[in-house]
C-alpha atoms as an extended CHARMM CRD file, in Angstrom:
* protein
*
        62  EXT
         1         1  UNK       CA            -18.9480000000        1.4450000000        6.3780000000  PROA      1               0.0000000000
         2         2  UNK       CA            -17.4690000000       -1.6790000000        7.9480000000  PROA      2               0.0000000000
         3         3  UNK       CA            -16.2240000000       -2.8440000000        4.5300000000  PROA      3               0.0000000000
         4         4  UNK       CA            -14.4760000000        0.5040000000        4.0190000000  PROA      4               0.0000000000
         5         5  UNK       CA            -12.9080000000        0.2320000000        7.4950000000  PROA      5               0.0000000000
         6         6  UNK       CA            -11.7320000000       -3.3100000000        6.6860000000  PROA      6               0.0000000000
         7         7  UNK       CA            -10.1790000000       -2.1050000000        3.4110000000  PROA      7               0.0000000000
         8         8  UNK       CA             -8.4010000000        0.6880000000        5.2970000000  PROA      8               0.0000000000
         9         9  UNK       CA             -6.9530000000       -1.8230000000        7.7950000000  PROA      9               0.0000000000
        10        10  UNK       CA             -5.7220000000       -4.0300000000        4.9110000000  PROA      10              0.0000000000
        11        11  UNK       CA             -4.1050000000       -0.9950000000        3.2460000000  PROA      11              0.0000000000
        12        12  UNK       CA             -2.3120000000       -0.0780000000        6.4880000000  PROA      12              0.0000000000
        13        13  UNK       CA             -1.0650000000       -3.6550000000        6.9760000000  PROA      13              0.0000000000
        14        14  UNK       CA              0.2210000000       -3.8000000000        3.3860000000  PROA      14              0.0000000000
        15        15  UNK       CA              1.9790000000       -0.4470000000        3.8580000000  PROA      15              0.0000000000
        16        16  UNK       CA              3.6480000000       -1.6360000000        7.0840000000  PROA      16              0.0000000000
        17        17  UNK       CA              4.7950000000       -4.8610000000        5.3860000000  PROA      17              0.0000000000
        18        18  UNK       CA              6.2250000000       -2.8870000000        2.4590000000  PROA      18              0.0000000000
        19        19  UNK       CA              8.0680000000       -0.5060000000        4.7720000000  PROA      19              0.0000000000
        20        20  UNK       CA              9.6670000000       -3.4800000000        6.5880000000  PROA      20              0.0000000000
        21        21  UNK       CA             10.6140000000       -4.9730000000        3.2030000000  PROA      21              0.0000000000
        22        22  UNK       CA             12.1070000000       -1.6460000000        2.0980000000  PROA      22              0.0000000000
        23        23  UNK       CA             14.0870000000       -1.3070000000        5.3400000000  PROA      23              0.0000000000
        24        24  UNK       CA             15.5870000000       -4.8210000000        5.2470000000  PROA      24              0.0000000000
        25        25  UNK       CA             16.3410000000       -4.4910000000        1.5320000000  PROA      25              0.0000000000
        26        26  UNK       CA             18.1280000000       -1.2100000000        2.2240000000  PROA      26              0.0000000000
        27        27  UNK       CA             20.1820000000       -2.8160000000        5.0030000000  PROA      27              0.0000000000
        28        28  UNK       CA             21.1320000000       -5.9090000000        3.0000000000  PROA      28              0.0000000000
        29        29  UNK       CA             21.6750000000       -4.4790000000       -0.4970000000  PROA      29              0.0000000000
        30        30  UNK       CA             22.3940000000       -0.8030000000        0.0850000000  PROA      30              0.0000000000
        31        31  UNK       CA             20.8410000000        2.2530000000       -1.5860000000  PROA      31              0.0000000000
        32        32  UNK       CA             20.3560000000        0.8780000000       -5.1080000000  PROA      32              0.0000000000
        33        33  UNK       CA             18.8040000000       -2.3050000000       -3.7590000000  PROA      33              0.0000000000
        34        34  UNK       CA             16.1040000000       -0.1770000000       -2.1130000000  PROA      34              0.0000000000
        35        35  UNK       CA             15.2450000000        2.0330000000       -5.1040000000  PROA      35              0.0000000000
        36        36  UNK       CA             12.9810000000       -0.5110000000       -6.8540000000  PROA      36              0.0000000000
        37        37  UNK       CA             11.0410000000       -1.5160000000       -3.6940000000  PROA      37              0.0000000000
        38        38  UNK       CA             10.6450000000        2.1780000000       -2.8400000000  PROA      38              0.0000000000
        39        39  UNK       CA              9.0640000000        2.8770000000       -6.2360000000  PROA      39              0.0000000000
        40        40  UNK       CA              6.7510000000       -0.1220000000       -5.6770000000  PROA      40              0.0000000000
        41        41  UNK       CA              5.7120000000        1.2620000000       -2.2710000000  PROA      41              0.0000000000
        42        42  UNK       CA              4.9530000000        4.6870000000       -3.7780000000  PROA      42              0.0000000000
        43        43  UNK       CA              2.9410000000        3.1860000000       -6.6480000000  PROA      43              0.0000000000
        44        44  UNK       CA              0.9170000000        1.0590000000       -4.1990000000  PROA      44              0.0000000000
        45        45  UNK       CA              0.2500000000        4.1090000000       -2.0100000000  PROA      45              0.0000000000
        46        46  UNK       CA             -1.4580000000        5.7200000000       -5.0230000000  PROA      46              0.0000000000
        47        47  UNK       CA             -3.0160000000        2.5900000000       -6.5550000000  PROA      47              0.0000000000
        48        48  UNK       CA             -4.6090000000        0.9630000000       -3.4980000000  PROA      48              0.0000000000
        49        49  UNK       CA             -6.6380000000        4.0010000000       -2.3230000000  PROA      49              0.0000000000
        50        50  UNK       CA             -7.8330000000        4.5480000000       -5.8980000000  PROA      50              0.0000000000
        51        51  UNK       CA             -9.0080000000        0.9290000000       -6.2420000000  PROA      51              0.0000000000
        52        52  UNK       CA            -10.6360000000        0.7490000000       -2.8090000000  PROA      52              0.0000000000
        53        53  UNK       CA            -12.0300000000        4.2540000000       -3.1870000000  PROA      53              0.0000000000
        54        54  UNK       CA            -13.7690000000        3.3970000000       -6.4740000000  PROA      54              0.0000000000
        55        55  UNK       CA            -15.2290000000        0.2070000000       -4.9820000000  PROA      55              0.0000000000
        56        56  UNK       CA            -16.5900000000        1.9940000000       -1.9040000000  PROA      56              0.0000000000
        57        57  UNK       CA            -18.0300000000        4.8310000000       -4.0290000000  PROA      57              0.0000000000
        58        58  UNK       CA            -19.8660000000        2.3750000000       -6.2890000000  PROA      58              0.0000000000
        59        59  UNK       CA            -21.3210000000        0.5680000000       -3.2840000000  PROA      59              0.0000000000
        60        60  UNK       CA            -22.5020000000        3.7850000000       -1.6410000000  PROA      60              0.0000000000
        61        61  UNK       CA            -24.1600000000        5.0440000000       -4.8400000000  PROA      61              0.0000000000
        62        62  UNK       CA            -26.2640000000        1.8750000000       -5.0950000000  PROA      62              0.0000000000
């Protein structure tokens, strides 16, 4: 349970960092400069929960 909570906190911190990166990239380079970071943020939003979710499921089954 604590490991799952820790993983959730890490995910939230990574998401916040990516949103800051996206915002500053948008300000400095304009719309097209923010398209690639935005796609990276979306892919991480789907990838990270899947990875952490599989790990926590395997641990709970054992």
